[in-house]
N, C-alpha and C positions, 0 to 999 in steps of 0.2 A: 387507223383507229380515230374516231371522232372524239374530240375533247368535250367533256361534260361541262355545261354552263350552269351557274347558280340560278335558281328560280327567282323571278322578280317578286319583290315584296309588295303586298297590297299598299295602296296609298294611305289607308287608315293606319297601318302599322308604321309606315314611315313618319307620319305625323306624330305618333306616340313617341317614337325614338327621338325626333327633333325636340319635342316638348320636354322629354326627360333630360336631354343634353342641355337645354336652356335652363331647366330647373337646377341641374347640378352646377352649372356655371354661376347662376344667381346665388345658390347656396354657398359656393366657394367665395364669391365676392363679399357676401355678407359675413362670412366667418373668417375672412383673411385678417392677418395681423394688422394692427393699427399703431401709428407712432404718436397718437394724441398724448399731449402732456410732456413730451420730450423736446426740450428747446434750450436755448442759451440766451442770457441777457448780457453777455460780454461783448465789448466792441473795442476795436483798435483805437489807440489814442491819436490825437491830432496835436500839432505844434501849439495850438492855442490852449491846450490843457496844461501846459507847463509855464511856470513863471521864469522867463529867461530874458526879459527885455533889458534889464540893467547889466546882467553879466555878459550877455552876448550882443551888446549894442555894436553895430557896424560903424565904420568910418566913411560912410557915403560910397562913392564910386572908387575910392582908393584901394579898398580891399579886394583881394583876388583869391580864388581857390588854388590850392597847390597844383603844380603841373606834374605830369607823370615822371619827369626827371628832377624832382625836388631834391634828391640827394646831391645833385651836382652843385647846389647852392653853397654847400660847405667848402667847396673849392679844393677837394682832395681827390685826384683821379684814382688813387689806390682804393679808396672806399667805394667809388662807383664800380670799379672792376671787380671787387670782392662780392658786391651784391649781384652783379651780372653773373658771376661764376656760381653763386649760390642758387640762382634761379634755374640753373641747368643741372645741379647736382643734389640739392637738398631732398632727403627722403620725404619730408612732410609735403612738399609740393608734388612729388610723384604720387603720394597717397591721394592728394586732392584730385589730381588728374584721373586717377583710377576711379574715384567716386563719381566724377563727371561722366566717364565712359559707362559705368554701371547704370547711372540714372538715365543716360540717353538710350541705352539698350532696353531698359524697363519701359520707357516711353514708347519705343517702337513696338514692343510686345503688347502694350495696352491699346495701340491703334489697330492691331490685327483684327479684333472682333468686329470692327466697323466695316470690314470688307467681306465679300463672299468667300467661302472656302470651296475648293474643288479638289477632290481626291479621286484616285483610280485604284482599283484592285482587281486582281484576276487570280484564279486558282483552278486546280484540278484535283479531284479526290475520288477514291474508290469507296463505294457505299454498299453495304449489305442491308437491305430493307427487311424488317421482320414480317412474318406472315400474320402475326396475331394483333397487329395494330391497324392503322388507317390505310395502309398501302394495299391497293387491290392487285390482283394478278394482271399482268405477269410480273409486277415489281416485287411484291412480297415474296421473300425467300430467295431472291436472286441478287447477284452482284451487278452494279452499274457504275459507270464512270461519269461523274458530273464535271462538266467544263463550264466555267462562267467568267465573265469579264464585265465590269461595271465602271461607269463614271458617275460620281456623286457630287451634288451641288447642295450647299447649305448656306443659309443667310439668316441672321438674327435681326428682327425688326426692333431697333432700339427705340421703342415708342416712348419710354419714360426717361431716356437719356442716361441710363446707367453706364453704358460703354463710353459715351462721350465724357461723362464725369470722370471715369477712370483714366481716360487719356489725358484730360486736363489736369488731373491730380498728378499724374506722372510727369507731365511737362513742367508743372510748377515745382515739383521736387528736383527736376533737372536744372531748372533756373536757379533754385536755391543752392544746388551743388556748385554751379558756376560762380555765383556770388560768394559762396564760402571759400572757393579756391582763390578768388581775388583777395578775400580777407586774409587767407593764409600767406599770400604773397606780400601783403602789406605788413603783416605781423613779422614776417621773416626779415624784410628789408629794414623795418624800424628796430628790430632786435639786433641785427648786425650793426646798424648805425649807432645804437646805444652802447653796445659792447665796444665798438671802435672808439667811441667817445671816452669810455672808461680807460681804454688803452692810452689814448692821448693824455688823459689826466695823470695816469701813472707815470708816463714818460716825463711829463712836466714836473711832477713831484720828485722823480728820480734825479732830474737835473738840479733841482733845488738842494736835494740831499748831497749831490756831488759837490756843489758849491759850498755847502755847509762843511763838508769834510775838508775841503781845501782851506776854508777859513780856520777851522780848528787846528789843522796841521800848521798853518801859519802862526796861529796863536801859541801853539806848542813850542815853536822855535823862539818866539819872543820870550816865552816863559823861561826857556833854557838860558837865553842871554841874561835875563834878569836874575836867574839863580846864580850865574857866574859872577855877576856884579854885586850880589848880596841884597838885591831888592826883593827877591822872593826866596821862599824856602822849598824844600823837597815836597812839602804838602801841596803847594801850587803846581809843582811839576807833575805830581801824581794825578792831581785833578785834571790837568790839561791832557795827560795821556789817556785818562779814563773817558773824557769827553770825545776825544778822537776815536777811541775804540767804539764808543756808542754810535758815532756817526757812521763808521764802517759797517757795523751790524745792521743799522737801518738801511744802508745802501744795498746790502746783500738781500735783505728782506724785500726791498722794493724790486730788485731784479727778479726775485722769485715770483712776485705777484705779476710782473710784466709777462713772464713766461706762461703763467697759468692763463692769463687773459688772451694771449696769442693762441694758445691751444684751444681755448673756448671758441674763438673765432674760427679756427680750422674746423671744429666740429659743426658749427652753425653753417658753414659753407657746404658741409657734406663731404669733405675730402679727408677727414681725419685730423688729429691734433698736430701732426708734424707739418701740415700745410700752413698752420698758423705761425710756425716758427720762421717762415719766409717773409712775414709781414714787416715792413720797415716802419720807423716811427711816424705816426700820423701828423698831419698838418691841417687841422680843421679851423676854419674861420668862424668868427662870432658874427651872427647875422643881426640885422636891424629888427627892432620890434615890429611884427607884422600888423597890418590893419585887417580886421575881420571882413569877410565878404558881406555884401548886402543881402538882406533877407535870409540870414543864415539859418534860423530855426526851421523854415520851410524847405529851403533848398538842400539842407543837410540830409534829408530823407533819401535823396538820390545820389548822394556823394559818398556815403559810407557803405562799404560792401556788407558789413554785418547787419545794418538796418535793412538793406535790400534783401539779404538772405532770409532774415526773420519775417519780412513781409511776404515773400514767396511761400514760406512755410505756412503762414496763415491762409494764403490762397489755396494751398494744397489741402489743408485741413477742411476748408469750406467745401471743396469738391468731394472730399471723402464723405461729408454729410449728405451731399446730393446723391452720391452713389449708394450710401446706406439706405436712404429713403426710397430710392428706385427699386431696391430689392423687395419692398413690400408689395409691389405690383406684379402682374403676370408677365412672364417671358413668352414672347411669340416668335416662333422659328419657322422658316420655310425650308423645305427640303425637296429634292428631286433626284431621281436615279434613273439612268439609262444604260442598258447593257444587254448581254446575251447569257442565257442559262439553258443547258441541255444535258439530258441523261442518255441521249442516243449516241451511237458511234459516228453519226454523220457529222458534217461540218457544222460547228455550233454557231457560226456567224451567218445565220440565215434569218429571214423574216419570221419564220415559225418559232425561232428561239429567242426572239426579241422580248425584252422585259422593260417596262416603263412604270415608274411610280412617282407620285408627287403629292404635295399637300402641306397644310400648315399643322403646327403642333403648339399647344399652349400649356404652360405650367404656372401655377401660382401657389404661394404659401397659404395654408389654412390654419393648421395647428403646428407650430414649430417650437413649442416649449419655451418661448420667450427669447430665442436666440437672436431674432432680428431686432427686437427692442434693445437687447443688451448690446448688440453690435452698434446700434445707433447711439446709445448712451455713451459708448466708448468713443465714437466719432466726435460727439459733442465735447467730451472731456479733452480729447486731443486738440480740438479747436480752441477751447478755453486756455489750454496750456500754451498753444502757439500764440494766442493773443497776449497772454501775460508775458511771454518771452519777448514778443515784439515791443510791448510797452516798456518793459524793463530795459531792453536794448536802447530804445529811444531816450529814456531818462538818463541812462549811463552815458550816452553819447553827448548830450547837452552838458552833463556834469564834467565830462572829460575835457571838452573844449574850454569851459569856464575855468577849470583847474589849471590848465596849461597856460592860458593867456594871463590869468591872474598871477601865476608864478613868475612868468617872464617879466611882467611889468613891475612886480615887487623887486626882483633882482636888478632890474634896470635902475631902480632908485638906490639900491645898495652899492652898486659898483663904484660910483664916484667916491662914496664915503670910504669904501675899502681901499681904494687907490690912494686916497689922502692919508689913511692910517699907515699904509705900507711905506709911503714916502717919509713920513715922520719916523717910523721905526728904522728905516735905512739910515737916515741922518743920525739918529740916536746911536745906532750901532757903530757907525763910522767914527763918531766923536768919542765913544767909550773906548774903542780900540786904539785910537791915536793917544788918548790920555793914558791908557795903560802902557803903551809903548814908551812914553816919556816919564812914566813913574808917578803920575798924578792920581791914579785910581787903582783899585784892586782888580784881580782877575774875575772875581765874582760879579762885578759890575758888567764886565764885558760879556760873560756868559749869560747873564740875565738879559742884556740887550740883544744878544744873538738869539736867544729863545723867543723873545718878543718878535724879532724880525722873521724868524722861521715860521711862527704861528701866523703872522700876517700874510706871508707869501703863500702858505698852504691854504689859508682862508680864501684868498683871492683866486687861486687856481680852482679850488672846489666850487666857488661861486660861479666862475666862468663855465666850468664843466656842467654845473647844474642848469645853467641857462641853455647851453647847447642841448642838454638832455630834454629839457622842456620844449625847446624848439622842435626837436625830433618828435616828441609826444604830440605837439600841436599839428605837425604835418600829418601824423597818423590819425589824430582825432578828426581832422578835416577830410579824411578819406585818401590822402596820399595821391591825389590826381585821378582817383576813380570817378567815372561818370556812368551811371546806369543807362542813360540814353545812348551813349556811344557804344557801350558794351552790349546793347540789345537786351538789357535786363530791366528796362523801365516797366513800371506797373502803375495802375491807376492810383490817384491820390487817395489817402485813407478815407476822406469824407465822401468819396464817390461810391463806396460800397460799404454797407453796414454788415451786421452779422447775418449768418445764414438764416437764423430764426426770424429776423425782421424781413 
């Protein structure tokens, strides 16, 4: 049976069809959605926008950025081991790694539309064609078995860069996730170091309280001797016993605080509170006052992971704007299909059963109820939020560095004075105790001198602990050894790219 062929269209009719298609296309272009009037006037801040010259003045070539092993400068191997253990077990880091993996998978999926797609499908089906429709005899009213197999090829011409922008947005988000993970590591390390410093302080205070208890028990014996010789009464004996009991109570309270801090360290490590009970007393050194690195305001942009993460979020938001704008333009797709389709019982894989189709397809928005404009407005709002977040992060970073370095230098001026006051209190207490022993003064004078000595000892320990804490804070404020260039997370300087609207 010969296959029927479609009659050829007259040339005039073909011209009419082409003109109609062109007119429809022009009508679509003229009526398609527009993003006129939607823009942003926000821009990311630059170091020159902040007044930091006096607070963050460097000391020439002497200043250095923290190294990755900055924690070792405190001279306590146990602290370094605890942080290394936390890096393997802390759930916060595991969450950060999971976010990196998810962002990487998203970037891979966004890159897929840039490549051609190839699919294959095959099937066999029984069909009963009706007699009352378009199927002629002998097909109408009879059963036939259709056998078909096709290979399909599709490719989207990314003329307006929509798919490229989507890929770049996903890559930027993945970079932001990597930088955020580095920030999580830095926060965890500094949190453990700060808590460990608290533990060192509590042990030092505990040692002072233990010495105080020994002093008061010694004073209690002296009081007992004076009572026997008639120099003191039972009133002084009871006062001495009460002061000893108070010292024992403070010592027990100190031991409880030490246990709580050790349990807190165990939780930070990610191994449970009992892990912290294995920690021995810390031995942290007091470091010298550091010199700030040169050109700190500018170079800090690539040294703090939170700034780098915020900058990549701005980059991702700008790509979202590009992608939202590209949706206003037509999508052009190429497709082709090659296969075999047969209703006969013979071998379907023959030249007669061969089927080929190919051609372009275009789709464009004309009337979409404002959805595209709303989507673009949302993209610009997200961009403005990302810019504001970056600017706030940069401002906080400069303030953080200034706060820590100012605090360290202030304490450095206080320490000699505190040590001088402690020496004076120690001599005063020793003299009062000796005079009490030989009967030249009252017990109240000794207790007052001891109270003054205890206050000076605690003040000095707290001041030294505060300095270590601010030293830890300064290491964190300077990025803790992070380097965006080495981590593969460097991005163009802020003044190299302005807003997407510009």
